[in-house]
Steps between C-alpha positions, in 0.01 A plus 500: 500500500652775716850633448748416772665807648878469489651827620850360548710595190755235592229233465414638155862476387533146629173404328629647173825304527305180555297574188806579288701192601313236295514717188877538527530122493237458227660752262856374537660405165181593315514710180321835515474722192442861609395751235440874534400777263743773395287748697584312820871570452435875511292489819646595841413153635721320246811499719298331774367244253856416398596462867210260551603300193849471650350367824298241308812388312689470830232255619607251231232591246617479136406844363462606137424871443341647189452875461280708273619793287194679358533848664877507450460417129229764460722764661788429263280504191345833603840651585615414148199680352295190424163373609439158661279284277257237631223282361268303730731585788806354328799709398592532134879487512668661200878547473501823702282343768726192508796725579299646790419144613871409513587820688218449751592136560865589553416784737256293708723195509788704645273679748339179627831312515653784700214516752469124533873437535512757779198343673637146470821601674349686793611372844151369580512275190857389558527235227803544278368237257205718396546705186296632207556369148350640180548384144353380174258235620229548238463439129214678325300519180297785350130532570453592135192659344162499677186685389710645220746652750868411470645493853853492353753437780239413761543133575405211721706243687607213282711307749623538858851375573390287794835329554694827534246651740487190718878486505512851644222425747684189620789729598257714706513789254204726433431499126399833340330488159422802283204484257710486186569190292719405206439290192749248355559749217612770743186715509388658829135504606312702757301275733217573743620437855172326590528244219871463571428421865227250411716326239797483738295372794333239278830378356657475847182348648531764769325441830378859501466786254468837671398825334573826682270758346514879521121512462268461800318167505128580450274432798290223339809282461526259799818392674468146365329371187502222247610537139137513389422778748804696378375471141160632603661799673730575206296807403582653837874457445641389160807341662264242652419367152868424441537354848199271451661357187827447687348286775537139390671179594844662457438803725341416832403850608512857377504794743408862437641764739478879509842666485405779742426256784808504721617143558226366273724234348599359840146515638358325195755217504555443872160550665185291466268787411745681272452856379431470127302264278589139427374310198518120481347216302289398798384691804757491782224569751243231561275336756546127549419229758751494785741209540679367806823667386317837513443482876814694596406780263143510634623512860736785418207686346242449776715512817506885519120509459460236772714710732274798429197290588359534150528127427455197724835336572567178311780257575709339230337167586153650456598650166631163384162343579302783340722584202238364260273791594757764407575688180797733460585804291841443344709775340821392332508185717449702821189455717342844548143407593283217627143408589319187615156360434342273766184290480221538757201292614285710268560369150417843355766691699882498495723691738764732354793515739865604536486771231842666492697707250860610555516876583711572192240335274177660614490732199330413171195350678674171575290445811183551297610260231596237757160522670323498161690186408402325824136605447505342154654184647216481753244543221659210310455292815129580494502756782255789520658700783845584631565544872776707661588533869715807563607724788672793326413496131120506495486833312722363224272201449183710526631719218516184291142388550506318835218573745534486877295223662461348845649188654159335456550519122807276518487134389476262797865392502613865491269585790649219710857615423434875531763667721313749719827629644615600153150644432529494121239672289292281272473607135324315220484572129256351246692364201437588138666351193792708368789440263843458653835370375755287679760760401491828685 
């Protein structure tokens, strides 16, 4: 479980490129809806965010942008001597406020188009086909009266013009949508950018919906969770309640990223661990039995630890014969951890072996959860004790309830095969029933 020292920065860059490569292929021609609050536009990091969006578009991702307007609307209402009106967090849009909505949308649309057009035509992007297109892609209807409150010109999305948006995306254009919609009778309605983003992503059946938030993500919120977990954490961050409702069969995944994290959008989309929080219908991180096709991934994971002398070297042929003993930790279809459980002559003892977690995934107690899972598996097999032979990680296992024993305490077959040259320490843990899930 030790970290591997890698002082060479060139190695780190090469490793990062290897990690990014599969995601570039996976995201190609996929539809991403990226939404950000009006506060994000006013932050010093916004220009960088726009540059990162341009990079994503240049990698053949079909990008739809949706911006918020709340602070800009508030500023215009106050400048005109008015007072912003809200009920249950929702703006009451009267005629004066609607004028401020139109002004804010126009101002932000021009500002974002200007920044994005410049970014798309930088030399490093170098794709003349890329451009930004905005327009009337939404029809809306009024929210009406709730709790006796007339929300007036505050509305909700009635229909998304899917054909027009997809037409622009097919020509490699970035589509920019402002949170304002129009009714067939010519009325204009102020829309919440969050609901607009969810409605647009749902209508397009977007592969990803990404929210860039100006608010820090509270500490209790993990970097990956299911829809149910997001609902439970909704009190910590109200946006999570909306996100949880958005995750369904039409939207595969929703991401939440802090706007002040430099490069957060790229790190979240093009690295395995990401930098924000991802919400999906089902957990993207799970433990499962290893298959023959997993052998290359397991070898890539354990070879550095074998070279360090932490693990006993296993050949591909040996792994093929023993693959039934292995379980792997899989994150977004990438193998990031493994462990094996071997039988012994003593029917009450199993040997835990080849415990490995990728250096980038040793946070969030993944090693603990992997060992806990293997312990539970041994209990299901009727075992009472778990045996570990280790040369360099005895302290780690001792901290998790393993006690150091002698070679004489080994089952007979393990005594016969004990490698005195390797001189591994013997650790044994009594097993107790505990609850564990197949999803990390």
